[in-house]
N, C-alpha and C positions, 0 to 999 in steps of 0.2 A: 504493499499500499503505499509505503514512503516514496516508491519510486515513481508513482503516479501523480501528475499534477492535480490540484486540488480545483476543481471547476468551480466557476463563480456562484452557483446555486448552494455550494457548500462552505465557502467561506465563513459563513457566521459560525459554523461549528469550532472554529478556532479562537474565537472570542472568549477572553476570560479575564476576571479581574486580578488573577494571580493567587498565589498563597502565601502572602506576607503573614507573619505570625502563627501559622499553622506549625504544630510540633511534628508533624510528618506529612506525606503527601499521598496523591494515587498515582504518582508517576512511577513507570517500571525502573527507572535509574535511582529512584531514592532508597538508600539502604534500610531505611526504617519505614518504607512503605506499609500502608495499610493492609491487612489479609483482606483480600477481595474476592467476592464471589459474584459471579454473573447468574443470578437466581433465573434468568431466562436467556437462553440461547437455543438457535437451532440448528438442526441437521441439513444437509443438502442431499437427499435422497436420490438414488438413480431414478429417471424417470419411468424404467420398465420395473422397478423393484417388485409391486405388487403383480402385476401381470406374469412375470416369471416365478413368482414364489407362492401365489395364492394357490389353494386347491382348484383342481380343474374346474369343478361345477360353479366356480364363481369369477371364472377368468373374464367372460364376457361382460361382467357386472363392474368391474373395477373403473375408477375414474379415467378418462382417455379423450383424446382429440379426435373427433370425426371432421371428414372433408365432405361437403355437400355437394351436388351436381354442378353448382356453378362454380365449385373450386375454392369456397370460402370455408375456412376450418373454425370448428366449435368445439370448446371445453364441454364434455358430458361428465356430468356426476348425478347420481340418483337422487339426492337431495336439493340440488341446486338447479336453478333454472339454468338452461344451457347459454352459455355467454360466447361472444365472438372471440377468437384469439387475436390480440393487437401485437403487431410486431414492434416493440418498444426498441428507441435507439438511446442507449444509455451511453453515457461520456463521464470520463473521469473517474473520482470516487464512486459514483453510482454503479459504474459499469463494473468495478471491482467487487463492489457488495452484491451484486448479481450473482457473481460466479464463485465466490468464497464460500468454504466451509465443506467441501466435497471431500478433502484429503484429510486426514487425522493427523497427520504431522504438522501439516500447515495451519490446522486449527490451532493447535498448542502453541505453535509460534506466534500466530497473531493474537492470541489472547494474552500470553505472556508479555508482548510489546504494549499491548493495551493495560497492562497492570493487573490482569486478572488471574488469580491462583488456581481457582475451580470454576468450571461452569456447568450448569444444570441444563441438560440438552432435551429439548421438545422435538416433536415432528416439524416438518416444514410442508412440503407436499402431503405428509400424512395427516394434517389437521382436517382434511376431507374424509378421514377414514370413517367418522362418527355421521357423515351427511348422507345418511339414508334411513327411510323408515324402517328398515329391516336390522335390528340390533344383533341378531344371529351374523347377518353378513359383516356388520361392523366389526364384530369381534374376530371374525376371520381376518380381516384387513388388520386389526391391532395385532395379532400374533404374528403377522408378517413383520411389522414394524418392530415388534419386540425382540425377536430373533435377530434381525439385522442389526439393530441398535446395541445389542450386546456384543455381537461379534465386532462392531466398528469400536465401540468406545469402553465396553468392559474391561479389556485389558490395560486401562489407564485411569485407574481408581483415584488416583491423586490428584488427577487433572480434570477428569470428566466424570459426570455422575449423570447417566441417562434415565430417564424418566419412563416405567412401562405404562403403556397405554391400556385402557379397559372401557368396553363399551357396556354401560351399567343398565340399559334397557333390557339386555338379555342377563337377567339375575344369575341363573345357574351357570351360563357359560363365564360370567365376569368373576364367579367366585372361583371356578376351576383356573382361570387365568391368573387370577390372584396368588392363589397356592403356587402356580407354576413358577410366575417370575420372582416371587419371593424364594423359592429353592434355587432358582438360577443365579441370585444374588443383588436384583435389583434393589435400590435403597429408597424408591418413593415412585406413586403411582399418579396418572394424570386420567382423571374422569370427566367427561363431558359437563357442561354447566348445566344443562338438562338432559335427564337420562333418555328421553324420548323424543327423537329429532323432530324439530319442526314448531310451529307457532303455541301459544296457549290452549291448552285443551284441559278443562277440568278432569276428564277422564283418564289422562295420562298421570301414571305413577310420578312422584319427586321424592327428592330426597328428605323430606320432613316426615314421610310416613313409615310406620313400623314394617312396611314391606321390605326395607332395606336393612332392618335389625341384624339379620344373619350375616349380610355384608360387611356392616360396622364391627360386628364381633371379631370376624376373620382379619379385616384389617388392623384392628386393636391388636389382636394377639400377634400379628405378623410385625407389628411396630413400624409400619410403613406410612409415611405423611402422604396426605391427599392433596393435590393439585388441581384447580380449576382454570385453563387457559382459555384467554378470549377466543372467540369464534368458534366454539364448539356448542353444539347443543340446538342451535338454528342457523339460518342462512344469515350470514352478516351482510349481504349484497341486497339488500332491500330497496335502494333507491339506486337510479340511473340517471346520468347527466346533471347538468346545471349544480354542481357541487356534490354530486353524490358521493365521490371519494372521500369528501370530509364527513358526509353524513352517515355515510355506512361505518366508517372508523369509530366516530364518537357513540353515535346512537345505536348502531347495530352490532357493533363488535365489543367495544369497551363496556358499556353499561349492563347488558344482559349477566355479567359476571357478577352482580348483586344478587341474583336470584339464589344461587346456592348457600350463600352466607346467610340470607334472612332464612333460608329453609332450614340450616343447621342452627343456627343460635335462637331461633323462636319456636323451636318443635319439641326441646326435651332430648333431642338427640345427643347433645353433648353431656346430658346430666347421666344417660343410661351409659354411653362410653367416653368416660374421662380421659382415655388414653389416646384419643384421636386428636390429630393436629392437621389443618388445612390450610391452603393458600391460594388467593387469587394470583395470577401471572398475567402481567403484561397490561393490566387494567388500570394502572397508575393507582396513586393513593389519597388524591385530593377529596373524593367522595367518601371515605371511609368514615372521618368523623361525622359527616351529616348523616350517613346511613346509621350508626351507633345511636345519635340522638333521635333519629325518626322512629327508629325500632323501639327504644324506651318510651319515648311519647306514645305509641300505638299500645305498647303493653300495659301502660298505665292508664291512659283514658279509654282503652276497648277493654278494659279488665272483665267486663261482663261477658264478653264473647270469647276470650282467650282460653283456650284449652291445648295442652295441659297447664297448670299454673306451675311456675317456675320457682326454683329456689334462688335465684338471682335475676336480673335484668340481661336482656337479651346481649347487651354491650359487654357485660362481665364475659360472656362466653367467647366472644370473639377476641378479648384482651387475653384469656387464658388459653385459648386455643388457636387464634388465627395469624396469618401472615398475609402481606399484601406487597406485590414488587411493581416496580416503577424503574422508569429510564431517567426521564427529568421531570419534575413535579415540584416545583417551589412552592406552590399553593400548599399540596399535601404535607411537604417539610414544616412549612410554617404551624401547621396543626397538631403536630406530632406531639410537641412537649405539652401543649396547652390542654390536650385532651388525653394525656397519659399513653401515648401510643409510639413511643420511641424503640419500644422493644417488639413493635409488631410490622415494621416496615422494613424492607430489604431492596437493595439496588440491584440493576442489571444493566449490561450493557446491549442485549438483545442481538448478540452476533448472529449473522452478518446482516441482519435487517436494515432497511432504509431508516426506520422509526427509532433505531438504536443509536447508541453512542460511540461505537467503533468506528475508526480507530482514535477518536479524540475524546476518550472517555474521562481523562485527567481534566481536560478542558471544561467539560460538561458538569463534572463534579464540582469543580471552583465556581462555576457559575450559580450552581443550585444550592450549595451547602456553606457559604461563609458565615451563615448565622449559626451553626451548631457548634459545640465544643469538640474537641479531640476525642473524647469518650463516646460522644453521640455518632460522631461521623464512623468510627471504628464500629459500632454496633451496626449501622445500617448498611455500612460497604461490606461486610462481611460475616461479624460475629453473630447477629441475629440468624443470618442463613446456617452458620455453622451448628447453631443449637438445634435449630428447625431439622436439617437434613444430618447431623450428628456427624459433622466433618472433624477432622482432627486440625486444630490452628497451632502453627508453629510457636512456640513459646515466645519468641521475640517480637511477635505481632499480636499476642495478646495485651489486654488493657493492663496498663502497671497500676499498681494498688496505690 
């Protein structure tokens, strides 16, 4: 990346107020650098991964590109409306980001140069695995991802933590896959934000219902943290044209991540399964304080309708069990101390995605975290993630007493 000229639309990424007065920094060259965990990075899977590896009976159903009679190419996936393939002409850093991440050793070098010690790796093309009304088919796709991801990243446990994907709409299949990936050695799970793919339907089971208690019990026994990544559970591409890229990203990709948090915190699930821990991934953190206040207000004012009664407020369960990841979110960081959330937020560079901070993470951190103390930065940049994912922190990067 250092050999690629920074094209004009990306020059803003270099802006920084500096780190004057900081005890340590996020720069890779700093011998006292913070322990840094990217709690959200993405694979770059081979385009034919599922076509080659999935069970033959599903081969004709995997996401694919179809050329119509006019020679126009369309991207087809069971859960999405077909969309036309656009030939994009990327330049400079944007071109590099669109190609990065396929080679394991290059990933390690890229992240080390960006200051990252450990990356938590999620699917990329594989985020479409849940995009089907057939959760059994979704789990078949998840098994392909899990096997491939472990082959790729499992041999590098000090630098990479791949997250096993599970389709929870198929409860029996989900539990079998959770047992399998736990035996393989995976250390975290990725569940869709909504178990049954698609829009709201009162007849769809959701995470607040006792239907999922056997799964929660199994996850608690396996001691695997749960993650909910954006753009899973429903189609994030609900708008088109006239700012649709912004509308879809904010309204239909990020915002639905609220749903599983409310489901877990307001339902009593976390009273019954006190060992569960969950994270929202790539959805930012500016909404968290609002959500906690809104849930508590609803619990107090709608007490006559709320069942079951909880031993605490919904916000108590988030603070005890929850984590939320972000790339650049100064609004969320502003709320962290005031609302007692400094232990619940974790940074990510979202490598290699365009909405991430790679390869200029140090500058982004200096832009967004000047108001934090050294200990607060240390928590958010790596120590909170280390606690959540049970990572080993080198002694010299731990918070000094």
